N, C-alpha and C positions, 0 to 999 in steps of 0.2 A: 850449910851447903844446900843450895836449891837444886834438888834432883827430882826428876819426874819418876813416877812409880814404875812404868815399864823399864826404864833404864836401871832402876834399883833392882828389879826382878832379875834382869839379865846379869848384872854384876854379882848379885848374891848367888845365883845359880852357878856362875863360873867359879866363885870363891869356894862354894860348898862341893864342887866337883859333880854337879848334876850331869847326867848323860845328855847327849844330844837327842833330839826327838827320834830319829831313826834308830839310834842305839837302844833307846827305851822301848820302841815298838818291837824290836827284834826279840825281846823277852817273851812276847805273847802274840805277836802278829807279824805281818810282813812289812818291811820298811817301804817308805815312799820311793818311787823311782825318778820322780821329776818334781819341779816346783808346781807345775800344773796339777799333778796328781795330789800333792799335798794341799793345794788351795781349792780342791774340789772342782777344777775346771775354770776357775775364775782367773782369766788371763791378766787382769790388772793387778791382782794380789800376787800372782806368780812372778810378774815382771818386777814388782817392788821387792819381793824376797830375793830375786836374783841380783838386784842391785846392791844388796847388803851381804849376801853370802856367796862364796865361790861355788858351792855345790849344795844339793839337797841334803847331803849328809852332815853339813856344818850348821844347820839350823838348830838353835837352842830349843830346849824343851819348852820353856816359858813362852817363847814366840810361836813355836810350831803348834802348840795346843790352842792358840788363839786364832790361827789362820786356817786351820784345816776345816773341812766341811763338817757340819753338825751331824750327829747320828739321826737316823730316821725316827720319827715319832715325836719330835718337838721337844726333846729334852734340852736343846740348846747347848749340849756338850759335844765337843769334838769327838771324832771316832776314837782317838787314843785314850782320852780320859774316860769316856764311856766304857770302853773295853776293859781298861784297868780297874774301874770300879766294879764291873760285873765279875771279872775274874777274881778279884779280891773277895767279893761276896761269896762266890762259890767255894773258894779256897777256905774261907772262914767256916762255912757250913761243914766241909769235910773234916775240919779239925775240932768242931764243936762237940763236946762230950755228950750233949743231949741228942746228937744224931749218930753217935758211935757207942761208947761204952755204957752210957746211961739211957740208951734207947730201949727201954723195957716197960712192960705194963706196971711194974712197981713204981716207976718214976712218973709215968704219964697217966696213970689209972687205966683200967681196961678199956673204957670208952675212948679216951684220948689216944691210946695206942692204936686201936682199931681204926679210929678216924684218920690218923696220919697215914696208916697203911693203905687206906682205901681212897684217899684224895689224890686226884691226878691234875695235870696242868689245865685241862678243860674246866675242872671244878674251880680252880683258882681264877681263871679268866672270867668265868661266869659270875663268880661271887663278887669279884672286885670291879669288873667292867661291864657287867650285865650284857654280855655278848649274845646270849641265847644259843650257844653252840651245843650240839648233841654230844653227850658224854661217850657215845659209841664211836665217835670219829677217830679215836685212838691217835690223837694229835702227836704224841711223842714218837709214833712210828712213821710219821710222814716227814722226812727230813727237809723237804723243800716247801712245806706248807707255809703260806703267808696269806693273810686276808687280802682281798683285792684292794681295799683301802681302809686303814684304821678309822679314818674320819667318817666313812660312810656306815660304819657298824653301829648297831644299837648300843647306846651307853657312852658313845664318844662325843664329848661336848664341843670339839673344835673343828671348824671347817677347813677344807684343803687349802684355801687361800690365806690361811693364817701364818704361812711360812714362806720366807723368801727362797730364792734359787739355791742358796747355800744351806738351807735347812733351819735358819734362825726364825723365831717367832716375829711376826709383824705386829708392833704395838700401835694402837690407834691413838 
């Protein structure tokens, strides 16, 4: 049988009982309210979706994650997949014995235990992205803090023009 991959994804999702995109999003986020919302404001994509689905609540997971706007930062992941991955990562940490029952100096060594207790988000950002942020800024206590532009910060290798309007990387 000659079947295209996207068709096989949709049929497989239906056979396996995968939730619709909005049903999946309700587990950890808010559902989309319109095709335009789902498509990140792209009217052409929204119109195409509306031609295949009676409502935004009927869009399959495999289709929805491919048409939604990409997360900020150039990951090229849709918001739903990106959030699901992040929530899964944080949930895994909360269940990891090395962060719960075995979070002791006997397991980590005295130095490792103190190092983990004294490392904060600013330390991680500076260590991995070379942002040059002050450790005293107490980033974790500023809920609305965002850099003005990730691309303009020290250590960021990609220019603002490297992403299209929907957040996907522009390849040359």
